[in-house]
N, C-alpha and C positions, 0 to 999 in steps of 0.2 A: 565613570563610562563607558559606555557600549562600543563597539569594535565588531565589524563584519570581516572574515576573513572569509576568501572565496577558493575553492580547493579542489582539484579531483582526484577521484577515488584511489588509492592508495599511495595517494603524497605523504610525504614527511612534516611532521611538525618539530619545532625545534626552541627555547629557551635563547638560544644566540641570535646575536643580530648579525640574520644575514638577509643576502637579497632577494625581496620576493616575488614568488615564479605559481602557477601553477600546480609545483609537483611541491615547494618547501615555502613553511610561512613561517613567521614566528609566532610564538605564543607565549602569556604571562607565565610565570614560573606556577600561581591558583588554577589557571584553568590545563594546565600541563598534569598540574596534582587531580584534578577532577577528573580527568576526560579517561585515567588511568585507572582509578577508582570505580567510575563509571565500567569500565569494561571487566573490570573483574565480577563487576553490582549483576552488566550481563550474562554472566558463564555458571553465576552462580558455584556451587559445590561439584556440583556432578558433571562441569566443564559445558560446553556450547559454543554458539557465537562469539567474537569475538570483536571488542573496536577496532582497537589499535594493538600493536604491536612495539611493545618497549627495543629500541635497538639498541642506545645508548644511556645513562643520565640523565643530557639531558635533548634525546633528539626519542621520537616513536614512528611510525608507520602506521596510516589508516588504512584499515582494509578497507571489502567491497561495498560498505553503506556511502548509503547517497540521503542525501537532505540536508537537514538544519539542526543542530543541538546549539545549546546555551549553555556556557557554564556558570553558576552563580557571579563571578565578579563579573559579569556580561559581558565577555568575552561570545560571540559567535560567529560557529565555522559553519559556510554551507559548502555542501561535499557535492559535487556536477560528475555524474559517469564521466568515464573517461573518453579522452579526446578520441570521436571515430575514425578522422582526418586529419591530415598537417596540416598544423598552422590553425587552427578551430577557433571560437573565438568564444569567450564565457557565455553568451549570451544564446548561441547555437547549444549548445549542452543544457542550459533553460531549458531551453527549448522541448528538448525532446524528453528529458525528464518529465516535464510537466503533463505534454500529449501521453509518454508512457504509462504515467499514476491516473490517469484521468481516464485513460482506456480500462489498466487494470484494476481502479478504484467504481467502474463507475460509474464516474463521478457525471454534469453534464453541467458545463462551465455555460455564464453567464458573463455578456459580454453587450455592451453598450454600439462598438461597432467589431467589422471583423477581422481590424486592426490589432485590435486592444490585448493580446494572448503576447502578442510577438511585444507592444509599444511598454506594457507595462514594467520597466524596468526593477527587479526586488528582487530581494532571497522571495524562497520560497514558500515560507510561513508565509508573508504576505500578500505572494498571489493568492493562497488558501483563504486567506482570512477576506480578501474582496470578492474572492467566486460565490463565499459563503456570506458575504453583509451582503451584494447584488440581488442573490436568490431569495433573503428574511426581507430587503426591500422588495420589491417585485410583492412574496406573499402578505404582506402585509397590506401592498393593494388592491391585492383580493378578497382579502378578509380574513382575522382570524376566527376558528373554529372553536368555539363553547359548549360546556358535555355539564350534564347535571355529575350535581358529587353532594354525599350522604354530611352533612354540618352539625358536630355535638355541641349543646351551649346548651347553659344554664339562663334562665330566663323570671322572671317575675310574671310573666304571661306569658300563656301560651300560641307555640307558633311553631306546628306540624304536628308533628304526630309525638306525645308522653312516652318517652323510653323508661317502663315501668320498673324495670331493673332495677334502672340508675339510682329512681324517684325512691323505691323501698329500703337502698342502702345508707340513703342522707342521716345523718345522725340526730338527734331533738335537736330540734329549735331553728330546724332548718325546713322545714314543710311547706316555710311560702313561697321556696324555689322552686321552681319546675326545670328537670332534664328531661330537653325537648330535642328531635333533630329534626332535620329540617332538610328539602336541596337548594342546591343553593346554585345555578346556571351561571358561572362564568368560564375566562379561559385559562380555570386552574386546573390543566389538562397534563399526561404525561409529554406529547408532543410540542407543547409549550413550553414550557418547563423546560424540556433539552435546550430548546432555542437559544431562551434565556438564561442558562448554563456557557452556550458555547458562546453568546453576544461579551459576556462576565469574562470568560477568557482572550476576545479578540480584543476587547475596552484594557484590560492588565496590559496586555505584551504587544496590541501594537505597536510602531516607532511610526508609520509611512503616517502622514498628515491628513489627508482625502482618509482612510481607513479612519483613524481614532474621531474623527465629525462623524462619520455615516453608524459608527459603533454606537457611539454614547446619544444621535439623535436618536437610532434607531430602541436600544436599551432605554429609553426615554418613555417611550407607544407603548413599552410591556414593561414597565418597573411596575406592576400592579401582576405579572403573574413570578411567583416564588422562583427561586432556585432548583433543580433539579436535586431530591437529598437521596436518591438508589440513578444513576446514571445507567445502570446495567438491567435493571426492573423499567425502568419506564421506554428500556429502548424493545423488549418484548412487549410491553403496550399499544406501542406504536404503530396504529390503524393504516390498514394501504387499498381500506373500500373506498365508492368513487366518488367519498363526499371530500376522503383528503387528499384526493391523486393531486390540488396543486403546490402539496405539504413535498411530496415523494421528489422534487428537485433541490432540497434543503435536507433534506433526509444523511445523505452520502457524508456532506459540506460536512454540517452538524457532527458525525459519529468521529470523522478523522478529526476535528477538532478534539473533543474530548477522548479521544483513547478509546470511544466502549466498544465497538466491533471491528474494529478492521486489522485483520489475521496477518498483513503486511509489517503492520508497525508493531518496531522493535523495544521501542522506548519512548517513555512515557514523559510527560511535563517534568522538570522541577520545578528552578528555579523561574525555568524562561517557555517557551515554543519549543521544544528539541521534536523533532519529527523525523525518524530515521526508516529508511525500511533498506533488505537485503537484495542486493541490486542483482543477481542470477536467480531470485525469486519474481524481481518484479520484470526482469526479463523472460522467463518461464511463462506466464503468468501471460505476455503478453503474445507473444508467440502461439501460445494455444490457442488467445481469443483471436489470432487471423486466420490459423489454421483451420477455424468452425465456422468462419462466415465460407473459406472459400475453398475448403474440401466438398467433395464430388456429393451429388444430393442421394440423399440416403445412406453417406457412412455418418460410424457414429465414433465419439471420438470419448476416449477417462485417460483423466489424465491422476497420475502416478497409480496405477494398478494394482490391487494387492495380490493378485490371482499365486502367483511362485515363490519360492524362497531358493535361496543360494543351496542348502541342503538342508538333512533330516536329523536329529541327532534324538536319541530316545525316544524315540517316538513326537519328537517337538521339530518344529519349524525355524529355522537358526537362519539368519540375514537374510531380511528380505530383501525382497526385489523389486523397487518399484522406481520402472521406466516414465520420463517425464508424462508420454505420452502413445496410447494404446489405440491405434486405429483401426477400425473392423468394417470391412465392407462387403459385399457378396460373400460371405463365409470364409473371407480370405482377410490374413491379417496383418498388419507393419506397424513394428516399435520405432521414435523419433526421442531426442533427448535433444533435449536448447542451451548451449554453453556461450556463456557470454565473456568468448576470449576473441583477440583481434588475429586473424589468421594473413600472412603476403602469402599469394599465389604464382610469387615468383619463385618462393624457397624450395622449388621442388627439389632435392637431392635427398639423399638416406641420412644428410644429418643432422640437416634443421626439419623436414619432414613439413614442412609448410607451417609452421610455431603447429600442427598438433601433440596433443598428450597419450603416452602412451596409455594411460590409466584411462582415459575416457574410452580408445578401444578393448582393453579389459570387460569396460564394464559392459560397453554396447555388444558386444562377441558373449558376455552370460545373460541377455536378455534375448540375445539372437539363442540358444540353446536349449533353455528356459522359457520362451512365449512362442517362440518359434520353430520348436523343433530339428532346430539345424539347419532351416531352411527355408530363403525368404531375403527378405529386404528390411536395411537397417537404415536411417534417418539420424545426420548429427547435421539440428541445424544452429551456423554462427553467423555472428554481424553481416550484415554486407556492408562491406567498403570501396574504396579506392581500387585497393589492393587484394581487393576478395571481389569479385563483379559472378563470375558465372561456376557451376560445381564443377568439382573435381571427378575427376576419373575414378572407375567404383572401385572401392578396397574389395578383396575379396579373401574373406577368412575359407573358407573352398569353394568348390566349382557349384554347389549349393546356399549359399549363405554368406552378401555382400552388402557392404556398409556405403553409404554417398554419408558425402560431404557437400551441405547446400547450404548457398550463403537465403540470407534472412533478410528481404527488407523492410526495413526501420518505419521510412515515409507511409508505403503502398501496405505493410501488414499483410505480406504474403510470401514465398518463399518465391527463389526466383527459378524456377522449371515447372516443369510440367508434373507436380508431383500427381503420384497415384495414376502416372499415363497406363503402365500399363497393369495396377494392379487395383483392380482386376481392367481387363481393357472395354473401349465402348460407355466407357463415364463419360459425362457432362457435365462439366463445371459449373457451377450455379452463377 
């Protein structure tokens, strides 16, 4: 029997019988062991991302991944972003994650009413399935695209073109059988195969009655379309011309379900619909998209620039410096980083330091030396909350290099300040 557990990132999971909360939940021993094995698989022999950290033989702590994962025993764990405000409910966390993923993955939700996104009370995977199914339903009403493809056959009569090479290779006694090939006009094309495959995933894994009914109804309409035998190759064949424009809203949902080309996805499906995203990268990309829309006209933003390294050793560049955002405008340069941490503006003392990390300051200082030549302005963007509403007073590394710590409004998708107001002067915002 499957069960659903909803927690926040960095929550603790245990096999002990404990009161359930957003930061502590009980799982079965099989789910506990599976999470440990998945974390080892994800890290690999060379290290890397960590899904969980073992605290004791009966307790582990989740890292900063968000999404949904499902163990082979049927336990589903929904991991939501950390609570932005005191007492924030689960649905608010779900809505925030949906909004950020929709923007970061360039997805276009289809809704039958403006309130559907808020009232569809289901885990992330069911919401993704619902948006995909609504998109496919709209696509079928617009009409599937057919295409010609070559079909080789053995017939007792000539149809299409005779394949001379295959005909000559026939053994004696089969001269009366014709090796032919002809063009067939049907729905067997890359886009439809991928949609059919994604429908198959939804049909097998959805637990929502409405999603189940709609998925099987759509699969019946597409029963003549084969499943994709090579998902990656079919995504490369997906056409984006004018005649295929009505397929565009479905592509990203389809890709998200099949885990074909989504760079943020770190775990694929095993026994169920597992879909995990590193929250730091989700936030980073969300801030980048907001900056692109909000920067002054003519400003150029580069994500993860690799122009400089920390040091040279034996004519080789070591320790690449990759700031989240490099912003250039009218010959001037600004460096910015996005950190998924919660600050408290009231902790303005030398001991607590607003909750800031010294390592983050070291990192920004290195960026300032290499990218700005030790003179200019650096930015750190943290999520805006009721405890962190306005930018902090500037931090001065020296008289020429300063760092501004700025709240980023997740609702308005922009920094809470006149960003680049002085660099350069006279710029008008879009």
